C-alpha positions as CSV (number, residue, x, y, z in Angstrom):
1,X,33.0,3.2,-8.7
2,X,36.2,4.7,-10.1
3,X,35.0,4.0,-13.7
4,X,31.6,5.5,-12.9
5,X,33.2,8.7,-11.5
6,X,35.5,9.1,-14.5
7,X,32.5,8.8,-16.8
8,X,31.2,12.2,-15.4
9,X,34.5,13.8,-15.9
10,X,36.0,13.7,-12.3
11,X,39.8,13.6,-12.8
12,X,40.6,12.1,-9.3
13,X,37.9,9.9,-8.0
14,X,40.0,8.2,-5.3
15,X,38.8,10.4,-2.5
16,X,35.1,9.5,-3.1
17,X,36.0,5.8,-3.7
18,X,37.9,5.7,-0.4
19,X,35.1,7.3,1.5
20,X,32.6,4.9,-0.1
21,X,34.7,1.9,1.0
22,X,35.0,3.3,4.5
23,X,31.2,3.6,4.7
24,X,30.9,0.0,3.5
25,X,33.2,-1.3,6.2
26,X,31.7,0.9,8.9
27,X,28.2,-0.4,8.0
28,X,29.2,-4.0,8.8
29,X,30.0,-3.1,12.3
30,X,26.8,-1.4,13.1
31,X,23.1,-2.4,13.1
32,X,21.3,-1.6,9.9
33,X,18.3,0.7,9.7
34,X,14.9,-0.9,9.7
35,X,13.9,-2.5,6.4
36,X,17.5,-2.1,5.1
37,X,19.6,-5.2,4.3
38,X,23.3,-5.2,5.4
39,X,25.7,-3.7,2.9
40,X,27.8,-6.4,1.1
41,X,31.2,-5.0,-0.1
42,X,31.7,-8.1,-2.2
43,X,28.4,-7.5,-4.1
44,X,29.4,-3.9,-4.7
45,X,32.9,-5.0,-6.0
46,X,31.3,-7.6,-8.3
47,X,28.9,-5.0,-9.6
48,X,31.6,-2.5,-10.3
49,X,33.8,-5.0,-12.1
50,X,30.8,-6.2,-14.2
51,X,30.0,-2.6,-15.1
52,X,33.6,-2.0,-16.2
53,X,33.5,-5.1,-18.3
54,X,30.4,-3.8,-20.1
55,X,28.3,-6.8,-19.2
56,X,24.6,-6.1,-19.8
57,X,23.7,-8.3,-16.8
58,X,25.6,-5.9,-14.5
59,X,22.6,-3.5,-14.6
60,X,20.4,-5.6,-12.4
61,X,23.3,-6.3,-10.0
62,X,24.0,-2.6,-9.7
63,X,20.4,-1.9,-9.0
64,X,20.5,-4.4,-6.1
65,X,23.6,-2.7,-4.7
66,X,22.1,0.7,-4.9
67,X,19.1,-0.4,-2.9
68,X,21.4,-2.0,-0.3
69,X,23.3,1.2,0.5
70,X,21.8,3.0,3.5
71,X,20.6,6.5,2.5
72,X,21.6,7.9,5.9
73,X,25.3,7.5,5.3
74,X,26.9,10.6,3.8
75,X,30.0,10.9,1.7
76,X,32.7,13.6,1.3
77,X,32.5,15.1,-2.2
78,X,35.6,17.1,-3.2
79,X,35.8,20.4,-5.1
80,X,35.9,18.7,-8.5
81,X,32.1,18.8,-8.4
82,X,30.9,22.3,-9.3
83,X,27.1,22.0,-9.0
84,X,25.0,20.7,-6.1
85,X,26.1,17.2,-5.2
86,X,24.8,14.0,-3.7
87,X,25.0,13.5,0.1
88,X,25.0,9.7,0.0
89,X,26.8,6.9,-1.8
90,X,23.6,5.6,-3.3
91,X,22.8,9.0,-4.8
92,X,26.4,9.4,-6.1
93,X,26.3,6.1,-7.9
94,X,23.0,6.8,-9.5
95,X,24.3,10.2,-10.6
96,X,27.2,8.4,-12.3
97,X,25.0,5.9,-14.3
98,X,24.9,6.5,-18.0
99,X,21.6,7.9,-19.4
100,X,21.4,5.0,-21.9
101,X,19.6,7.3,-24.4
102,X,19.9,4.7,-27.2
103,X,17.7,2.4,-25.2
104,X,14.9,4.9,-24.7
105,X,11.6,3.8,-26.3
106,X,8.9,6.0,-27.8
107,X,5.6,4.3,-27.1
108,X,3.5,7.2,-28.2
109,X,3.4,10.8,-29.4
110,X,0.7,13.4,-28.6
111,X,-0.6,15.7,-31.3
112,X,-2.6,18.9,-31.5
113,X,-3.2,21.1,-34.6
114,X,-4.4,24.6,-35.4
115,X,-5.1,25.6,-31.8
116,X,-4.5,29.1,-30.3
117,X,-2.1,27.7,-27.8
118,X,-0.1,25.8,-30.5
119,X,0.8,28.9,-32.5
120,X,4.5,29.6,-32.0
121,X,4.5,27.2,-29.0
122,X,7.8,27.6,-27.2
123,X,7.4,25.2,-24.3
124,X,5.1,22.5,-22.9
125,X,5.6,21.0,-19.4
126,X,3.6,19.1,-16.9
127,X,3.4,18.6,-13.1
128,X,1.5,15.3,-13.6
129,X,-1.9,17.0,-13.1
130,X,-1.9,19.6,-15.9
131,X,0.1,20.7,-18.9
132,X,1.4,24.3,-19.2
133,X,2.1,25.9,-22.5
134,X,4.0,29.1,-23.4
135,X,2.8,30.6,-26.6
136,X,4.8,33.3,-28.4
137,X,2.3,34.2,-31.2
138,X,2.9,37.9,-31.2
139,X,-0.9,38.6,-31.2
140,X,-3.8,38.1,-28.8
141,X,-3.1,34.4,-28.7
142,X,0.2,34.9,-27.0
143,X,0.4,34.0,-23.3
144,X,0.5,31.2,-20.8
145,X,-2.1,28.3,-21.0
146,X,-3.1,25.7,-18.5
147,X,-4.3,22.6,-20.2
148,X,-5.8,19.3,-19.0
149,X,-3.8,16.1,-19.4
150,X,-5.7,15.6,-22.6
151,X,-4.7,19.1,-23.8
152,X,-8.0,20.8,-23.4
153,X,-7.7,24.5,-22.5
154,X,-8.6,25.2,-18.9
155,X,-7.3,28.8,-18.5
156,X,-5.2,31.3,-20.3
157,X,-3.5,34.5,-19.0
158,X,-2.1,37.1,-21.3
159,X,1.5,38.1,-21.7
160,X,2.2,40.8,-19.1
161,X,4.2,43.0,-21.6
162,X,4.0,44.0,-25.2
163,X,4.1,40.6,-27.1
164,X,5.9,42.4,-30.1
165,X,8.7,43.4,-27.9
166,X,9.2,40.6,-25.3
167,X,9.8,37.0,-26.3
168,X,8.6,34.2,-24.0
169,X,10.5,30.9,-24.1
170,X,10.6,27.3,-22.8
171,X,9.0,27.3,-19.4
172,X,9.3,25.1,-16.2
173,X,6.9,24.0,-13.5
174,X,8.4,23.4,-10.0
175,X,7.6,24.1,-6.4
176,X,3.9,24.7,-7.2
177,X,4.8,27.5,-9.6
178,X,5.2,28.0,-13.3
179,X,8.4,29.8,-14.5
180,X,8.3,31.5,-17.9
181,X,11.6,33.0,-19.3
182,X,11.5,36.3,-21.1
183,X,14.0,37.8,-23.6
184,X,14.7,41.0,-25.6
185,X,12.5,43.8,-24.3
186,X,12.8,42.4,-20.8
187,X,15.3,39.8,-19.6
188,X,14.1,37.6,-16.7
189,X,11.2,35.4,-15.7
190,X,7.5,35.6,-15.3
191,X,6.2,33.5,-12.4
192,X,2.7,32.4,-11.5
193,X,1.2,29.7,-9.3
194,X,-0.2,26.5,-10.8
195,X,-3.6,28.0,-11.2
196,X,-2.0,30.9,-13.1
197,X,-2.6,33.4,-10.2
198,X,-0.3,35.6,-8.2
199,X,2.0,36.8,-11.0
200,X,5.5,38.0,-10.2
201,X,8.2,39.4,-12.5
202,X,11.9,38.9,-11.8
203,X,14.3,40.8,-14.0
204,X,18.0,40.3,-14.6
205,X,19.9,43.6,-14.8
206,X,22.8,44.0,-17.2
207,X,25.3,43.3,-14.5
208,X,23.6,39.9,-13.8
209,X,23.7,38.8,-17.5
210,X,27.2,37.7,-18.2
211,X,26.3,36.8,-21.8
212,X,23.8,37.8,-24.4
213,X,21.0,35.5,-25.5
214,X,20.2,34.1,-22.1
215,X,16.7,33.0,-21.0
216,X,15.6,31.1,-24.1
217,X,14.7,28.6,-21.4
218,X,14.8,28.3,-17.6
219,X,14.4,25.6,-15.0
220,X,14.7,25.4,-11.2
221,X,17.4,22.9,-10.1
222,X,15.6,20.5,-7.7
223,X,18.8,19.9,-5.8
224,X,19.4,23.5,-4.7
225,X,16.3,25.5,-5.6
226,X,18.1,28.0,-7.8
227,X,17.0,29.0,-11.3
228,X,19.2,28.3,-14.2
229,X,19.6,29.3,-17.9
230,X,22.3,29.4,-20.5
231,X,23.5,31.0,-23.7
232,X,21.5,29.8,-26.7
233,X,24.3,29.4,-29.2
234,X,27.2,27.5,-27.6
235,X,26.9,27.5,-23.8
236,X,29.9,27.1,-21.6
237,X,28.0,27.5,-18.3
238,X,24.6,26.9,-16.7
239,X,24.2,30.2,-14.9
240,X,22.6,30.1,-11.4
241,X,20.2,32.8,-10.1
242,X,18.5,33.6,-6.9
243,X,15.0,35.3,-6.9
244,X,15.2,38.4,-4.7
245,X,12.7,41.2,-4.4
246,X,11.7,41.3,-8.1
247,X,15.2,40.7,-9.4
248,X,17.3,37.8,-10.5
249,X,20.7,37.9,-8.8
250,X,23.6,35.8,-9.9
251,X,24.6,32.9,-7.6
252,X,28.1,32.5,-9.2
253,X,29.3,29.9,-6.7
254,X,26.5,27.5,-8.0
255,X,27.2,27.9,-11.7
256,X,27.7,24.6,-13.5
257,X,30.4,24.4,-16.2
258,X,29.4,22.7,-19.5
259,X,32.1,20.7,-21.3
260,X,31.3,20.5,-25.0
261,X,31.5,17.2,-26.8
262,X,34.8,16.5,-28.5
263,X,33.4,15.1,-31.8
264,X,32.2,18.4,-33.3
265,X,28.5,17.9,-32.6
266,X,28.3,20.6,-30.0
267,X,25.6,21.4,-27.4
268,X,24.2,24.3,-29.4
269,X,21.0,26.0,-30.5
270,X,19.6,25.2,-27.0
271,X,15.9,25.9,-27.3
272,X,15.1,24.2,-23.9
273,X,16.7,22.4,-21.0
274,X,15.6,20.7,-17.8
275,X,17.1,19.0,-14.8
276,X,16.5,15.4,-13.8
277,X,16.3,13.8,-10.4
278,X,19.7,12.1,-10.6
279,X,22.0,15.1,-11.3
280,X,21.7,15.3,-15.1
281,X,20.7,18.1,-17.5
282,X,18.8,17.4,-20.7
283,X,18.8,19.9,-23.6
284,X,17.3,20.0,-27.1
285,X,19.7,21.2,-29.8
286,X,17.6,22.6,-32.6
287,X,20.2,22.2,-35.4
288,X,18.6,22.2,-38.9
289,X,18.6,18.6,-40.2
290,X,20.5,17.4,-37.2
291,X,18.1,18.0,-34.3
292,X,19.1,16.1,-31.2
293,X,18.9,15.7,-27.4
294,X,22.0,16.1,-25.3
295,X,22.7,15.0,-21.7
296,X,25.3,16.5,-19.4
297,X,26.2,15.7,-15.8
298,X,25.3,18.5,-13.4
299,X,28.0,17.3,-11.0
300,X,30.9,18.1,-13.4
301,X,29.3,19.4,-16.6
302,X,30.7,16.5,-18.5
303,X,28.9,15.6,-21.8
304,X,27.4,12.1,-21.4
305,X,25.4,11.1,-24.4
306,X,23.1,12.3,-27.2
307,X,20.1,11.0,-29.0
308,X,19.1,12.1,-32.6
309,X,15.5,13.3,-33.0
310,X,14.9,14.9,-36.4
311,X,12.2,17.5,-36.4
312,X,10.6,16.6,-39.7
313,X,7.2,15.3,-38.9
314,X,4.8,16.5,-41.7
315,X,7.3,19.3,-42.4
316,X,6.1,21.8,-45.0
317,X,8.2,23.1,-47.9
318,X,8.5,26.7,-46.7
319,X,9.3,26.7,-43.0
320,X,11.2,24.0,-41.1
321,X,10.0,22.3,-38.0
322,X,11.7,23.0,-34.7
323,X,12.5,21.1,-31.4
324,X,11.2,23.7,-28.9
325,X,11.0,22.0,-25.5
326,X,12.1,19.2,-23.3
327,X,10.8,18.2,-19.9
328,X,11.3,15.4,-17.3
329,X,8.2,14.2,-15.5
330,X,7.0,10.6,-14.8
331,X,3.4,10.2,-15.9
332,X,1.1,7.4,-17.0
333,X,-0.6,8.4,-20.3
334,X,-4.3,7.7,-21.1
335,X,-3.1,4.8,-23.2
336,X,-1.4,3.3,-20.2
337,X,2.2,4.0,-21.1
338,X,4.7,4.9,-18.4
339,X,6.8,7.7,-19.8
340,X,9.4,10.2,-18.3
341,X,10.9,12.4,-21.0
342,X,8.7,14.7,-23.2
343,X,10.1,16.5,-26.2
344,X,8.1,19.2,-28.1
345,X,8.4,19.4,-31.9
346,X,6.7,22.4,-33.5
347,X,5.3,22.2,-37.0
348,X,5.5,25.8,-38.3
349,X,2.7,26.2,-40.7
350,X,2.0,29.0,-43.2
351,X,-1.6,30.1,-43.5
352,X,-2.9,28.4,-40.4
353,X,-2.0,28.0,-36.7
354,X,1.0,25.8,-36.0
355,X,0.8,22.1,-35.0
356,X,2.6,20.4,-32.2
357,X,3.9,16.9,-31.7
358,X,4.9,15.8,-28.2
359,X,7.3,12.8,-28.2
360,X,7.0,10.7,-25.0
361,X,10.0,8.5,-24.1
362,X,10.2,5.6,-21.6
363,X,13.6,4.9,-19.9
364,X,15.1,1.5,-19.3
365,X,15.3,2.4,-15.6
366,X,14.2,5.5,-13.7
367,X,17.5,6.0,-12.0
368,X,19.3,6.4,-15.4
369,X,18.2,10.0,-15.2
């Protein structure tokens, strides 16, 4: 456990480790919950030792240990964790697992070309029932689209402001609503329900924008319900916001620090970001000829891993392709593939509407993210 906690940047994991062991010993003296096997401290110790030794077989042992830990037991989490944190040992251990991005597989890639909704496509997300696309075409094609799971247009609503003055970015779908970030002429978010009805606008006043170039993307953190965004160029923080009477108000106590990688390949040019179920944040870094996906812990902000993903599919000679969006959602595709991470590559074309490629990735284990 100590090694797992150090992986996400916690300098003094002893308090959490002590509480976890106390829970283990306490569990032996009390009846277990229905359908829960007794917690075996020896099995946990064996799993942790195996993990520290880097043995591949430790993954299955760790999985078994996680399932054996009763969810009802809570754990004291000290102030080293800045963001929302787990309330149980099982959740904490899962949050500390590496994302294993090198082991992701790409069983398929979706494709659409020369559609109204693919022109300057800035984000593409799903709730498992529909896809939602934010199109920044700067003409009558601009707006928010609801698509079927096979990418057929079901509905479109127009941009609520002048599309030449307000840029819409990489969106999110949570809590039965779609959240579309806005920049430049208006800074904030445009919110509609999943049928694209009941529009609301929430603006961030100057006092609530600690940096410039926020709201290229937004997402709602599933662990505290707050909306987050960050600086595009070289973010140091994920900034938290509450939605209040048409305004976005800073929730500074819930900001999450981001610790940049130490190898020079920074988390930068962040076109899109999203939260995962197990306290991690994924971001696409749209760096020309070095496009990549980065993963940070939302407990400590520690940089965990990266995966290269060059945006050069059918790239033209005049305008480069871009990584525009990333989203976490477990779906089964029409081809029968079980995929969780979806990355949007935009093929910027000259003389016709843009094309899009949507990379679908499968994880080695769901609790990795």
